[in-house]
C-alpha positions in Angstrom: 0.0 0.0 0.0 2.8 2.3 0.9 4.5 1.5 -2.6 1.3 2.6 -4.4 1.2 5.9 -2.5 5.0 6.6 -3.4 4.3 5.5 -7.0 1.3 8.1 -7.3 3.3 10.8 -5.6 6.2 10.2 -7.9 3.9 10.3 -10.9 2.1 13.3 -9.9 5.4 15.1 -9.2 6.7 13.9 -12.7 3.6 15.2 -14.4 3.9 18.5 -12.7 7.6 18.9 -14.0 6.7 17.9 -17.5 3.8 20.7 -17.4 6.3 23.3 -16.2 8.9 22.4 -18.7 6.4 22.6 -21.5 5.3 26.0 -20.5 8.9 27.2 -20.3 9.6 25.9 -23.7 6.5 27.3 -25.2 7.6 30.6 -23.6 11.2 30.5 -24.9 12.2 31.8 -28.2 13.6 28.7 -29.8 15.4 28.5 -33.2 13.2 27.7 -36.4 14.1 24.0 -36.7 11.0 23.0 -34.4 8.3 21.2 -36.1 4.7 21.4 -34.5 2.8 18.3 -35.4 -0.6 18.7 -33.6 -0.1 18.4 -29.8 3.5 17.1 -30.2 6.4 19.3 -30.8 9.4 17.8 -32.0 12.9 19.4 -32.6 14.7 18.3 -35.7 18.6 18.7 -36.7 19.4 20.6 -39.7 22.5 19.6 -41.6 24.5 22.1 -43.4 25.1 21.1 -47.0 28.7 21.7 -47.9 29.4 21.9 -51.7 32.8 21.8 -52.8 33.9 20.7 -56.3 37.2 19.1 -55.5 35.9 17.4 -52.4 36.5 13.7 -51.7 33.0 12.3 -50.8 32.0 9.5 -48.6 31.3 6.2 -50.2 29.0 5.0 -47.4 26.8 6.0 -44.4 28.5 5.5 -41.1 30.8 7.2 -38.5 34.0 8.8 -39.5 37.2 8.6 -37.4 40.3 10.6 -38.0 42.6 8.4 -36.1 43.1 4.6 -35.9 42.0 4.5 -32.2 40.9 7.0 -29.5 43.7 9.4 -28.3 46.0 8.1 -31.3 47.7 10.7 -33.6 45.3 11.5 -36.7 45.9 10.0 -40.1 45.9 13.5 -41.6 46.0 17.1 -40.8 45.5 20.3 -42.9 48.3 21.1 -45.1 49.8 17.6 -45.1 51.0 16.1 -48.4 49.5 12.6 -49.2 50.1 10.0 -51.8 47.5 8.1 -53.7 46.6 5.2 -51.7 47.4 6.6 -48.3 44.9 6.0 -45.6 43.0 9.3 -44.8 40.4 8.3 -42.3 38.2 5.4 -41.3 34.5 5.1 -41.7 32.7 2.6 -39.4 29.5 0.9 -40.9 27.9 -2.0 -39.2 30.7 -2.7 -36.7 33.3 -2.8 -39.8 36.0 -0.2 -39.9 36.5 0.8 -43.6 39.9 2.6 -44.4 39.2 5.6 -46.8 42.3 5.8 -49.1 43.6 8.9 -51.2 42.3 8.9 -54.7 45.0 11.0 -55.8 48.4 12.6 -54.4 48.4 16.1 -53.4 48.0 18.4 -50.2 45.0 18.2 -47.8 43.6 21.7 -48.2 40.7 21.2 -46.0 39.1 18.7 -43.6 35.3 18.9 -43.7 34.3 16.5 -41.0 35.0 16.1 -37.3 36.2 12.9 -35.5 33.4 10.5 -34.5 30.8 12.3 -36.6 28.1 10.5 -38.5 28.4 10.9 -42.3 26.0 10.3 -45.0 26.7 8.7 -48.5 28.1 11.3 -50.8 28.9 13.8 -48.0 32.1 15.7 -48.6 34.8 14.6 -46.2 38.0 16.5 -47.2 39.8 18.5 -50.1 43.0 17.3 -51.7 44.6 19.6 -54.2 
């Protein structure tokens, strides 16, 4: 019986907190990436589309890693010279780590992704000139 009263009290406090939070969110001036679908408000993330003519793009969907393991030295850094076939980064897809190799020799002009960031198929990764 005591547990039922504790559960009811907990539920009552939880509902009160949710209502208070909902009111605060309604009053706050949130950015324009919020969709209101009836009585449910959902926040969506917007990705910035980067267009670069010379960018090397992701061949798959996954998570990009700039080093072979955490706290290890990165494969590449901006301004570094690379040769065709050098490993530039790793993309993890379905628990498989896929090395992404340089398609051409040149210098890393810009790295367009962050370590441990999800990437989409065709998303620009880096620029080699």
